N, CA, C and O of each residue as an XYZ file, in Angstrom:
460
protein
N       0.843     -1.171      0.000
C       0.000      0.000      0.000
C       0.891      1.237      0.000
O       1.839      1.329      0.780
N       0.584      2.180     -0.873
C       1.429      3.361     -0.995
C       0.922      4.484     -0.092
O      -0.236      4.508      0.325
N       1.820      5.396      0.187
C       1.472      6.547      1.007
C       0.785      7.614      0.157
O       1.054      7.708     -1.041
N      -0.088      8.413      0.749
C      -0.702      9.509     -0.008
C       0.339     10.595     -0.314
O       1.247     10.849      0.478
N       0.185     11.212     -1.458
C       1.117     12.273     -1.848
C       0.763     13.567     -1.113
O      -0.276     13.654     -0.458
N       1.636     14.570     -1.228
C       1.395     15.859     -0.584
C       0.099     16.484     -1.085
O      -0.685     17.020     -0.301
N      -0.119     16.411     -2.394
C      -1.327     17.024     -2.951
C      -2.581     16.286     -2.501
O      -3.620     16.911     -2.294
N      -2.501     14.966     -2.346
C      -3.649     14.215     -1.850
C      -3.955     14.579     -0.396
O      -5.121     14.687     -0.017
N      -2.923     14.766      0.408
C      -3.111     15.173      1.797
C      -3.718     16.570      1.873
O      -4.586     16.834      2.704
N      -3.249     17.470      0.992
C      -3.771     18.838      0.941
C      -5.255     18.826      0.574
O      -6.059     19.515      1.202
N      -5.615     18.043     -0.442
C      -7.017     17.946     -0.857
C      -7.884     17.357      0.258
O      -9.038     17.755      0.420
N      -7.344     16.427      1.015
C      -8.087     15.834      2.127
C      -8.357     16.889      3.205
O      -9.448     16.923      3.775
N      -7.363     17.759      3.490
C      -7.550     18.831      4.473
C      -8.621     19.811      3.998
O      -9.463     20.246      4.784
N      -8.585     20.158      2.704
C      -9.578     21.072      2.140
C     -10.974     20.463      2.260
O     -11.911     21.135      2.693
N     -11.115     19.193      1.876
C     -12.413     18.511      1.963
C     -12.925     18.465      3.390
O     -14.113     18.669      3.639
N     -12.029     18.195      4.324
C     -12.413     18.081      5.730
C     -12.977     19.405      6.249
O     -13.951     19.415      7.002
N     -12.366     20.517      5.848
C     -12.847     21.829      6.288
C     -14.130     22.198      5.565
O     -15.066     22.695      6.192
N     -14.193     21.967      4.259
C     -15.332     22.422      3.456
C     -16.603     21.615      3.690
O     -17.698     22.114      3.431
N     -16.486     20.385      4.170
C     -17.703     19.610      4.421
C     -18.493     20.193      5.586
O     -19.700     19.974      5.692
N     -17.820     20.929      6.452
C     -18.470     21.470      7.639
C     -19.085     22.842      7.416
O     -19.908     23.280      8.220
N     -18.707     23.530      6.346
C     -19.184     24.902      6.155
C     -19.773     25.107      4.765
O     -19.342     24.482      3.795
N     -20.752     25.982      4.685
C     -21.388     26.378      3.427
C     -21.654     27.869      3.493
O     -22.010     28.393      4.549
N     -21.486     28.550      2.383
C     -21.768     29.977      2.319
C     -23.166     30.232      1.807
O     -23.612     29.578      0.864
N     -23.862     31.171      2.415
C     -25.193     31.587      1.987
C     -25.129     33.083      1.651
O     -24.139     33.740      1.973
N     -26.162     33.625      1.015
C     -26.135     35.066      0.720
C     -26.051     35.931      1.996
O     -25.404     36.978      1.995
N     -26.705     35.487      3.078
C     -26.671     36.243      4.330
C     -25.344     36.058      5.062
O     -24.858     36.980      5.717
N     -24.765     34.872      4.949
C     -23.526     34.537      5.659
C     -22.598     33.796      4.700
O     -22.532     32.567      4.731
N     -21.878     34.533      3.847
C     -21.022     33.887      2.838
C     -19.780     33.243      3.447
O     -19.396     33.527      4.581
N     -19.176     32.378      2.664
C     -17.943     31.700      3.077
C     -16.773     32.622      2.765
O     -16.633     33.097      1.638
N     -15.941     32.874      3.754
C     -14.753     33.717      3.578
C     -13.561     32.803      3.343
O     -12.963     32.281      4.284
N     -13.228     32.621      2.077
C     -12.194     31.672      1.679
C     -10.844     32.374      1.543
O     -10.748     33.424      0.908
N      -9.804     31.793      2.141
C      -8.465     32.371      2.122
C      -7.545     31.491      1.284
O      -7.556     30.266      1.402
N      -6.745     32.142      0.430
C      -5.715     31.430     -0.337
C      -4.394     32.150     -0.124
O      -4.287     33.363     -0.304
N      -3.391     31.372      0.264
C      -2.077     31.939      0.538
C      -1.070     31.252     -0.374
O      -0.972     30.025     -0.395
N      -0.329     32.047     -1.123
C       0.736     31.487     -1.941
C       2.058     32.050     -1.417
O       2.094     32.696     -0.370
N       3.121     31.805     -2.138
C       4.420     32.315     -1.700
C       4.539     33.825     -1.891
O       5.364     34.468     -1.241
N       3.721     34.397     -2.779
C       3.839     35.827     -3.078
C       2.604     36.646     -2.718
O       2.718     37.849     -2.483
N       1.432     36.024     -2.670
C       0.181     36.769     -2.525
C      -0.744     36.063     -1.541
O      -0.744     34.836     -1.445
N      -1.526     36.843     -0.816
C      -2.603     36.290     -0.006
C      -3.900     36.886     -0.545
O      -4.009     38.099     -0.728
N      -4.873     36.025     -0.794
C      -6.157     36.445     -1.365
C      -7.285     35.957     -0.470
O      -7.173     34.921      0.184
N      -8.369     36.717     -0.452
C      -9.543     36.323      0.320
C     -10.784     36.687     -0.493
O     -10.832     37.730     -1.145
N     -11.793     35.802     -0.440
C     -13.041     36.011     -1.169
C     -14.219     35.718     -0.255
O     -14.147     34.846      0.611
N     -15.301     36.455     -0.457
C     -16.568     36.143      0.193
C     -17.437     35.475     -0.856
O     -17.800     36.102     -1.851
N     -17.778     34.200     -0.644
C     -18.430     33.377     -1.662
C     -19.800     32.919     -1.184
O     -19.957     32.425     -0.068
N     -20.795     33.096     -2.064
C     -22.141     32.560     -1.844
C     -22.183     31.212     -2.562
O     -22.293     31.166     -3.787
N     -22.097     30.122     -1.810
C     -22.042     28.779     -2.402
C     -23.358     28.360     -3.033
O     -23.359     27.569     -3.977
N     -24.477     28.868     -2.535
C     -25.757     28.465     -3.098
C     -25.925     28.990     -4.525
O     -26.541     28.321     -5.354
N     -25.391     30.165     -4.820
C     -25.472     30.728     -6.173
C     -24.174     30.548     -6.947
O     -24.146     30.753     -8.160
N     -23.100     30.169     -6.262
C     -21.818     30.001     -6.915
C     -21.205     31.329     -7.341
O     -20.556     31.403     -8.385
N     -21.403     32.388     -6.540
C     -20.928     33.729     -6.881
C     -19.966     34.254     -5.828
O     -20.102     33.970     -4.638
N     -18.990     35.026     -6.293
C     -18.099     35.745     -5.396
C     -18.707     37.114     -5.140
O     -18.961     37.869     -6.078
N     -18.942     37.436     -3.874
C     -19.589     38.695     -3.507
C     -18.585     39.822     -3.298
O     -18.894     40.981     -3.574
N     -17.384     39.497     -2.814
C     -16.330     40.487     -2.603
C     -14.994     39.761     -2.567
O     -14.929     38.582     -2.219
N     -13.939     40.464     -2.925
C     -12.603     39.862     -2.925
C     -11.561     40.922     -2.624
O     -11.770     42.106     -2.887
N     -10.435     40.488     -2.068
C      -9.309     41.379     -1.788
C      -8.027     40.564     -1.856
O      -8.041     39.349     -1.658
N      -6.922     41.241     -2.136
C      -5.634     40.546     -2.170
C      -4.532     41.494     -1.712
O      -4.741     42.702     -1.603
N      -3.374     40.940     -1.450
C      -2.247     41.759     -1.034
C      -1.730     42.602     -2.202
O      -1.057     43.608     -1.979
N      -2.030     42.212     -3.433
C      -1.672     43.035     -4.585
C      -2.485     44.325     -4.566
O      -1.957     45.407     -4.824
N      -3.756     44.200     -4.261
C      -4.648     45.358     -4.182
C      -4.241     46.274     -3.027
O      -4.320     47.498     -3.139
N      -3.810     45.678     -1.925
C      -3.413     46.441     -0.749
C      -2.002     47.006     -0.884
O      -1.567     47.808     -0.058
N      -1.294     46.586     -1.925
C       0.107     46.975     -2.141
C       0.925     46.669     -0.886
O       1.682     47.502     -0.387
N       0.743     45.450     -0.402
C       1.386     45.016      0.826
C       2.248     43.791      0.558
O       1.970     43.003     -0.346
N       3.281     43.648      1.347
C       4.122     42.455      1.266
C       3.402     41.302      1.954
O       2.442     41.502      2.699
N       3.881     40.110      1.692
C       3.255     38.920      2.280
C       3.835     38.671      3.672
O       4.621     37.749      3.891
N       3.416     39.532      4.602
C       3.820     39.418      5.997
C       2.556     39.483      6.842
O       1.448     39.584      6.315
N       2.731     39.426      8.140
C       1.577     39.555      9.030
C       0.939     40.929      8.874
O      -0.284     41.057      8.926
N       1.760     41.951      8.683
C       1.229     43.309      8.488
C       0.430     43.397      7.188
O      -0.618     44.041      7.142
N       0.923     42.755      6.142
C       0.206     42.728      4.870
C      -1.120     42.006      4.991
O      -2.121     42.428      4.412
N      -1.126     40.912      5.748
C      -2.360     40.153      5.972
C      -3.374     41.000      6.730
O      -4.573     40.910      6.467
N      -2.903     41.830      7.676
C      -3.811     42.723      8.405
C      -4.465     43.713      7.451
O      -5.656     44.000      7.567
N      -3.684     44.234      6.508
C      -4.224     45.188      5.534
C      -5.294     44.528      4.667
O      -6.333     45.129      4.392
N      -5.041     43.298      4.240
C      -6.009     42.574      3.409
C      -7.281     42.297      4.209
O      -8.385     42.404      3.675
N      -7.133     41.946      5.473
C      -8.297     41.716      6.331
C      -9.136     42.973      6.506
O     -10.365     42.905      6.519
N      -8.476     44.119      6.641
C      -9.202     45.384      6.779
C      -9.938     45.724      5.480
O     -11.065     46.217      5.519
N      -9.309     45.462      4.339
C      -9.933     45.748      3.043
C     -11.172     44.882      2.833
O     -12.211     45.381      2.401
N     -11.069     43.586      3.136
C     -12.220     42.701      2.917
C     -13.354     43.061      3.877
O     -14.523     42.934      3.514
N     -13.037     43.504      5.086
C     -14.080     43.923      6.024
C     -14.810     45.155      5.492
O     -16.032     45.254      5.604
N     -14.061     46.088      4.915
C     -14.675     47.296      4.348
C     -15.552     46.944      3.145
O     -16.655     47.473      3.007
N     -15.066     46.053      2.274
C     -15.847     45.648      1.101
C     -17.102     44.887      1.522
O     -18.155     45.027      0.899
N     -16.988     44.085      2.576
C     -18.154     43.355      3.079
C     -19.187     44.322      3.621
O     -20.385     44.144      3.403
N     -18.730     45.346      4.327
C     -19.642     46.350      4.865
C     -20.351     47.092      3.734
O     -21.547     47.370      3.820
N     -19.608     47.410      2.675
C     -20.195     48.084      1.511
C     -21.245     47.205      0.828
O     -22.234     47.711      0.298
N     -21.025     45.883      0.844
C     -21.965     44.936      0.242
C     -23.066     44.515      1.226
O     -23.858     43.617      0.939
N     -23.103     45.182      2.394
C     -24.106     44.907      3.435
C     -24.012     43.476      3.978
O     -25.026     42.836      4.257
N     -22.786     42.995      4.119
C     -22.528     41.680      4.705
C     -21.952     41.910      6.093
O     -20.919     42.567      6.229
N     -22.600     41.381      7.128
C     -22.118     41.593      8.487
C     -21.519     40.330      9.104
O     -20.757     40.410     10.068
N     -21.864     39.162      8.550
C     -21.377     37.906      9.104
C     -20.886     37.001      7.976
O     -21.394     37.050      6.856
N     -19.897     36.184      8.290
C     -19.339     35.245      7.316
C     -18.904     33.975      8.035
O     -18.796     33.941      9.260
N     -18.658     32.939      7.250
C     -18.123     31.678      7.765
C     -16.677     31.608      7.307
O     -16.412     31.678      6.107
N     -15.740     31.471      8.227
C     -14.321     31.504      7.884
C     -13.866     30.152      7.353
O     -14.035     29.127      8.013
N     -13.284     30.157      6.152
C     -12.762     28.947      5.509
C     -11.255     29.111      5.374
O     -10.777     29.821      4.489
N     -10.512     28.453      6.252
C      -9.061     28.575      6.240
C      -8.415     27.709      5.176
O      -7.217     27.826      4.919
N      -9.204     26.836      4.553
C      -8.658     25.949      3.533
C      -7.711     24.936      4.158
O      -7.989     24.429      5.245
N      -6.593     24.627      3.492
C      -5.670     23.641      4.046
C      -4.650     24.250      5.005
O      -3.747     23.553      5.468
N      -4.782     25.537      5.307
C      -3.785     26.235      6.115
C      -4.120     26.175      7.599
O      -5.292     26.162      7.974
N      -3.104     26.139      8.432
C      -3.313     26.180      9.871
C      -3.762     27.577     10.268
O      -3.400     28.560      9.622
N      -4.540     27.663     11.318
C      -5.022     28.953     11.796
C      -3.973     29.565     12.716
O      -4.090     29.509     13.940
N      -2.954     30.146     12.110
C      -1.928     30.871     12.851
C      -1.173     31.744     11.864
O      -1.342     31.605     10.652
N      -0.357     32.626     12.365
C       0.454     33.473     11.497
C      -0.386     34.414     10.651
O      -1.246     35.131     11.162
N      -0.126     34.402      9.351
C      -0.801     35.334      8.435
C      -2.305     35.090      8.352
O      -3.082     36.038      8.239
N      -2.715     33.833      8.408
C      -4.144     33.508      8.333
C      -4.870     34.073      9.556
O      -5.951     34.647      9.430
N      -4.278     33.911     10.725
C      -4.871     34.420     11.959
C      -4.919     35.946     11.948
O      -5.922     36.530     12.359
N      -3.858     36.598     11.489
C      -3.826     38.060     11.439
C      -4.896     38.598     10.499
O      -5.542     39.601     10.802
N      -5.087     37.937      9.359
C      -6.128     38.340      8.415
C      -7.502     38.239      9.064
O      -8.317     39.154      8.947
N      -7.757     37.135      9.744
C      -9.053     36.926     10.402
C      -9.275     37.957     11.510
O     -10.374     38.497     11.640
N      -8.252     38.231     12.299
C      -8.380     39.200     13.383
C      -8.651     40.607     12.848
O      -9.449     41.348     13.423
N      -7.988     40.974     11.749
C      -8.196     42.294     11.151
C      -9.608     42.409     10.569
O     -10.226     43.471     10.651
N     -10.119     41.327      9.986
C     -11.491     41.338      9.454
C     -12.488     41.483     10.595
O     -13.479     42.202     10.468
N     -12.231     40.806     11.703
C     -13.104     40.943     12.888
C     -13.063     42.366     13.422
O     -14.094     42.939     13.775
N     -11.860     42.931     13.477
C     -11.705     44.320     13.970
C     -12.419     45.301     13.049
O     -12.871     46.353     13.498
N     -12.524     44.962     11.753
C     -13.221     45.807     10.797
C     -14.732     45.678     10.851
O     -15.438     46.398     10.145
N     -15.237     44.776     11.672
C     -16.689     44.658     11.851
C     -17.308     43.397     11.294
O     -18.518     43.208     11.418
N     -16.526     42.529     10.685
C     -17.064     41.277     10.140
C     -17.137     40.239     11.250
O     -16.184     40.079     12.012
N     -18.261     39.529     11.347
C     -18.439     38.535     12.421
C     -18.325     37.128     11.852
O     -18.915     36.817     10.817
N     -17.564     36.281     12.535
C     -17.529     34.857     12.237
C     -17.022     34.087     13.414
O     -16.921     32.861     13.353
């Protein structure tokens, strides 16, 4: 029996998180994607399959640090407020909830988004 590959393990983590959460128009899913150069976040309505708001570190003109993640979190909170979204379900994806992911979530909470 062979071992699962890194990508298979990553997909399993994503599935494990996503089976527990669903985005609705009133409470969209706040999905985070972190790469080596950019951090992106989207508010997604899963029932309609639409992205309601999005932000990235490119838009914030921020480096991929904890400070940059805070800026992205503040931007997505402002965009959510403009779209009349007050609550969301946080989807960390395959990433651990610490470091940049945690800073982004804390900044979004400080901006008025509830999850």
